[in-house]
N, C-alpha and C positions, 0 to 999 in steps of 0.2 A: 288852305285852298277858299276852303266860303268865304270866310273873310276877303278873300281876295276878287272872290265872284259879285259879293253884295257891294263892294266899294268901288269897284274899279269897271266891273264889267256892266254894273245896275241889273244885274239879276234876283230877281224880286224870290226868292230860292226861304222854302221855310225852314221855322227856328232848327228843328232837329231833320235838316234836310240828311236826305244820303245818297249814295251815288246815284243810285238812278233817280234821283230828282236836279243832280248834277249832269248828266246826257241829257236828261229830258230839256233842262236849260239851253246847250250848249245846244243839239236841235232844232229848238223853235228861233235860236239866233240867225242858225244855216239855212232861215229860211224852209225847215221840214216843219208838218202839223202833229202834235203829239197829245192823243186823243188821253182823257181823263184816266184808261183802264192802262196807258204805255202803248200804245197803238199808233208805231210813227210810221208815215208816210209824207209821199211830196203829193203834190198837185201836180195831177196828166194833164201835160201841155194840149191845148184843143187837138182834134182829129186833124189829117189835111184834107181838103176838098173832094168830094172825087174827080180822078181826072178823064181826061178823053182818049187820050192813048200813050202808047208806051213812052215818051220822049218826055211827057208829061212827071209821068210814073219817076223814071232814070230821075230826073232833074231835080224832084222833089226827095228822092234817095240822097243823091249828093249832097242838097243840102242840110240835110238829116244828119250824114257820118262824122258830121263834128258835135254832135251836140253826146255824145258819151249813150252811156247806158243809159234805157230809157226810164224814166221816172217814176217809178212805183211805188205803193203801202211794202214794207217787207213781210208783209204775206201773201203777194198777190206776185203772179206768174211775170220775170221782167223777160220781153224778149228782148233775142237776140240778134245781133247787125246780120247775120243770118239767115234769120228770120224773115229781116226786111230784105234782103237780096233776094231771096228763094220769092218773098211776093212780087219781087220790082219787075219777075223772070215772067212773069203771066202775059198771056196775050190780051187779058181782059182783065178790066179790076173788079174785083171779086170778094178780096179781101181789104180790109181794113186794121193795123194795128190796134188792140186795147188790152186790156191785161182782167184776167181772170181772179176774180176776189175768191178765195179760200174761201175765207169767214164766213161770206154770206149766201152764196152759191151750192156749197156741198154742204151739208149737214155734217153730225160726224158718224151717220152710218156708210152716207155715200163714201166717205176717208176711206174707212174699211173696206168698202166696195171698186175702188175704183186705184188701179194698181199700175205697172207700167207692162209695156211690148219689149219686146226685142230689142235691144243695144245695139248699139252704129247701124241705126237705122241711116238712111240718107234721103236725102230734102228732095230729089227729086220723084219720088214717091207719094208724094202730100197731093199728085192729083188724080189718083183713085178716087172714083164717085161711090166705091162700096164700102160700105161702113162696115162689113168685117174684114174689112185690110185694114181701117185705119190703125191697130195697134203700128202699120211701118211705117206711121206719119210721125211717131210717137217715140224723142229719146231722150226721156227724162227723172226722173226720179218721183216719188209718193207726191212731195209738196213740190209741184208744176216747176220745172227753173224755164225749159223752152218751151213752147205752142207752135208748131208751124200755123200757116193756111191752109185748109185744101178745104176741096167743094164735097159738101153731104150729098146723099143718094137719095135724101129729106128734101131739096128742095132750097135749103136754108143757104143759100152760097154766102161767102164771107164768114162765116164764123170759124171757130176754131174743133178742131178735132181731140177728143178727151177722151181715151182708151177708157172704155168702161169695163168688169167686173162683175158678178155679179156671185156673193159666194151662196151656192149649193146647202139643203138643210142638213143638218148633221146625221137626223137619222137614215140619211138612202141605204146605213149598210149600217147591219147587226155585229152583235157581238163575235159573229163565225164568221164573221167575213162576207156575207151573203148581201145581192143588191134584193132592197127590198120590194120596190113596188116599180118593175120596169118599164108599164104602160104611164104609168103617172111621172117621172120622169122625164118620159118622149113628150107629154103633152106641157109638162112646164119648160121645156127646151124650147118647143116650139115657140111657142108666148115667147120667151126668151129669144127670140129668131125674129118672130114677128117685130120687134121692139128696137132692133140693131143693137143689141150689145156688142159689144169684143168678146167676147167672152164669157167663165165660170170660171171659180174658184170650190178648188175641190180640199176638203182635210180629209190627208191623212194619217190614220189616227194610230200610232205605236202601238197605245193599248189593245186595240183591234187586232194588226197584222200582226206581231207576235206576241199576240196573248197568251198562248198557253205555253209552248216552253221555250227557249233560250235559240236563237235562230234559225228555227221556225215560222218561214216568212209568209202568210197567205194569202195572197195579192186577186183571187180570182173572183171576189163580189169589184174590186174595182176596175179588176179589166175589163168585167163585161158594163160599168160606169162608164169608161173611157171608151169604148167602140161607139155607145149610143153618141157619147160624145161627137166622136168622129164622123158618124154620121150627117150631124148637123152644119157640119162644118166651122163651128165657132174655136176659137182659140182655148185653150188650158192648163191655167194656174194650178200648182198644186204647193199643198201645203205639210211640210214634215211636222207632226202633230208631237211634241216628247213632252207633253201635260196631260192631266186631269179633265173633262169636263161633264159640267153637272150645275146645277143651282135652282135659283129660285125662278129664273130663267129660261131654264135648259129644254123647259115643256114633258117635264118627266125622262129624258135622255142623259143617261149617264156612264161615261165614260171612263173607266181604272188606267189607271197603269199596269202596264202586263200583269196576270195573275204569278207569273213566277217572278215578278218583280216584289209583289206585296209577300209572295212566301219567305222571300230572304229577308224582308222588312220587319216581321215578324218577331226575328228574334236578330235583327239587327236596326234599332230604329233610327242611327244616327246614319242613314242612308236620306233621310229626307230632314228639310230645312227643319230648323228647330228655334222658338222663341227661347225667349230668358228665363220662362215658368217652367221648359220643355215642353211645354208641347212641338209635337209636329204639323207639318203641311204635309198631306199626301196628292200635293197638284204635279210637285216635279222633284225631281231627285235634284240634295244636295249637292251645291259647284263643290261642294270640298272633297268628293271624291268622285272629279272628275277624272283623276289616275290615283283613283283606288284601286284595286283589283278584289272587290267586294261584290259583283255580281255576277255569279259563276265562272271567276277566273278573267273574265275582263271588266276594263274600267268604265267609267262614264262613258267616256269620249270614246272609246271602242264601241260602246253602243250603239254612239246616234251612229258615227259610220257603219256601222254593219248596216243598218237599218238604209240608208241612203245607196248605200251601193247598189244593196238590193235594189231597191228599188230602180232606180239608174239601169241594173242588169236585165228587171223586167220586162222595162218598159221601152227600149232601147227604140222600137220601131214609134214610138210617142214623135223621139225625143229626134230622130232621124228625120221626122215626117215635118218637122217644125209644129206640133199642135201643140207642143207646152212650149210655153213662150218664156215662164219664169216659175222657180221654186219655192219658197217661204222658209226659210229656217226659224223654227220655234228654240227661242234661246229661252224660255223660263217660263214661268207659271200664266195662264193663259196666250203661251207664246208669244211673252214680251220678253225685252232685255231686262230685268230689273227679279229682286227681290220681290217673295211673297208679298211683303211685309204688311198690305194695306187689305187682307184676305176679309172677303165678309164670313167666313168659315169659320174662323178666329173668332170673331164680334165687332170687328172694325167696322165704322159707320163714319161717311163722311161726314165731317172732314176732321177728321182725325188723324194725328201725326205718322202713327203707325208702329210697331216693333222690331228694331233689327233680327234681321236672321241669319244670324253665325253661332249656334251654343250646341251643333253636332259635335261632336270629340273630332272628326277630321279638322271643320274648319276650326275648331280651336287649337289643336294642334298645329297648323299651318300662321295662326294668327301668335304662336310662344313657339315659334321656329323667328318670324321676321323682328319679334320684339327680341330675342334675343340678338340677332345681328344688330339692333338697333342699338345696344347696350341695356336694353331697361326690361330685362324677365319678370317686373312687376305689372307690366302693360301687357302681359297676356291673360286679356278680358275682355270680357263686354263692358260698356257703362252697366253703371250701376243705377245710376238721378233719371235714365229717359225718358220715362213717365211707362203710358200703356195705349193701348193701340188709340183709345180715344180720348188724351190727353192732345191740350193744345202748347203750343210751344211754351207760353210764358208759365203753363205751372209744372213745365222739368228743369231741374239744373243743367243737367246738360242741353237744353235748348235753347232756354228764354236769352236773353239778348244781352252779350258779356257770357255769355254761359262754358259750360266745360267743352263745347264744341268746339270750341277756339283755343284750348289750351295748346302745352306740347303735346300732353294724353291724350286728348281729343284730334286735333290735326295727325296725329298716326295712326291710330285706329280707324278716321276716314278716308286714307291712302288707302290704308290696309285694306277697308274692306270695298270699296273703290276697284280699288286692281284685279282682288277678287273677279268681280262681274267681268273687266277688262279683259283679263285671261281666257275666261270663261267663252264670251263672244270670238276670240282669237284663236282660240285653240280647233271651236267645236266652225269656223268659217273658214279656217286653212281646209280643213279635211270636206270641207262642204264643197272647198272649189275643188279638189279633187276627185270628186263626186259626179257633180256637175260642172265641170267645166264646158265653157264656151255658153253656157246657159246663165240668163240673168236670175241672180240673189235679192233677196228680199228679207230683209228681219224689218221686225214692230218695235219701236222705241215707246213707250208709256208720255203722255204729255201727263206728270206731276205737278198739278199750277202751282192747286190749294196750298194754302201760307208763303206762298212766291214772293209776299211784300214782307217778309220780317227779316231776319238776319240770319234766322240761322237757315230759314228755306227745308227745315225739320222733316215734312214729306218726302224730300226730293234726296235727302242724306238714308234716312231710313231704307228705302225703295234705291238706294246704289250709287244715289249721282250726289258726289262730292263740289253741289254747286251753290254754296252760302254767296251773299253779299260780293265777299270777296276774292273769293277763287271761282273760275269757269271750269263745270264739273262735266261739260257736254263735249269741249274739242277733243278731250282723249279719247271718248268710245266714236267719234267722226270720226278723226285717227285712224280705228282700228278698219271702220265700214271703209273709209276711203282706201286702205290699204288692201282689201278684197276684191273692193271694183264692188259693193253690193248697195241694193235701191234702199231707201227707208222708207215706213210707212211710220205717218206720226198717226198715232193713234189716241179719240181723244174720249176720255166715258162718255158714257150715255146716260139720257136725260134725267133718267130716275135718280141723280141728284140733285135735280132741279136746276141747271145752271143757268142762267137766266145771257149773263156775257163772262167769257173766258181773259183770263189773264195768262196768255202762253208766254214763255219764258223765251225772250228775244234773239237768245243762242239758238235755241233751234230751229226758228223762223230765216236766222241768218246762214242759216249749214248748206 
């Protein structure tokens, strides 16, 4: 194929071209712009001149109806035809089509703060003049897919209304589920209200609420906090946080898993993720116990569901009043759908490839069953040449070019490894949809971008995303998210890694 493209297509491909180079060449031939980091987009057509009356607007919309989708960068937010139609019904021209460039407009911190509003919103709500009601104009996911025109009370007519949710500090609730500083919270909310934010995000920590005894839930501090938030008439998004919190950037705040879980872990350390050296990671529970009754007679999945159901019952009035606009479900370390393969507490430093986290006995039993079904019982093991947390791909026999990751065993193991991640998401989201029926559910997906331009994509593989150059590892994950109608929050690592420019997998941006 490469020879044909060079000879007959006159494509200037490098000597060791890979599929990314081929796609970039084809995209350029089709009129797209491909930057050095692989970012691909079309040049936007010039904006239409301001119209003087409605007939002119309708005439322009009729002319543009044959243009197809509004051409924008893959990381931008395309305007749908319905958005054009909505703008055309306004009596005056106060909005013009454009696109929000996420990589230039939103910082990683704001990506974590800007979440979604209620789904099934109507276009006719976009005329609201209140910033507090602006979530009603928003019907898209974290990577904005459809932004509608609206008016703002601050006088910036013709600008897009993007709902902004600010995450409140973690230390507001202590380990006894008591609100630490009610007056300080009120001052902060008063300030946020003056900035016209749409709402706030609050973590509900499993280690606090069910911290001391199984199925004994203490919500008093959160009830007091939510009542204060209700007084300010701003929206609320809650996070079901089933992981630990703490580290160098935590400000001295440390939240563990529930104490009764840690007690179980003293006698059965296999409830935690384990690396090849046998080191346990207590950030969250291993997915190997999702269906194992090792938590005082309950499985991991049942523990998560009981917690979510308790929250839904306790705060039924907030759901009824529409105060809670979305619920984020923690699915792994840091609340993200990933294995804890690149945990700093285990000694990992950017840009290490990380390590596989499948060496607890329950995961190995699962792997053994899968190997027997495949007819190769000797495959019931993890790779023995996958390097260490801070290795580079070319330093390991598994991840190097033409390495074992692409052998028969390697493909079997990686398929099994990522399927465990997918099954965990599917099982938890099935129960979350049951607990939070008719409420928008949000899931965090990590951007594991380092080593993306190598053939193996080693960092993605250890994190649970089977996405080498010859495999689409994100579609199966997104199929599960789509199945449960959840919203994806795309999480980019913070600036401590000194990232100057990101190369983000295009599969994520196009999903």
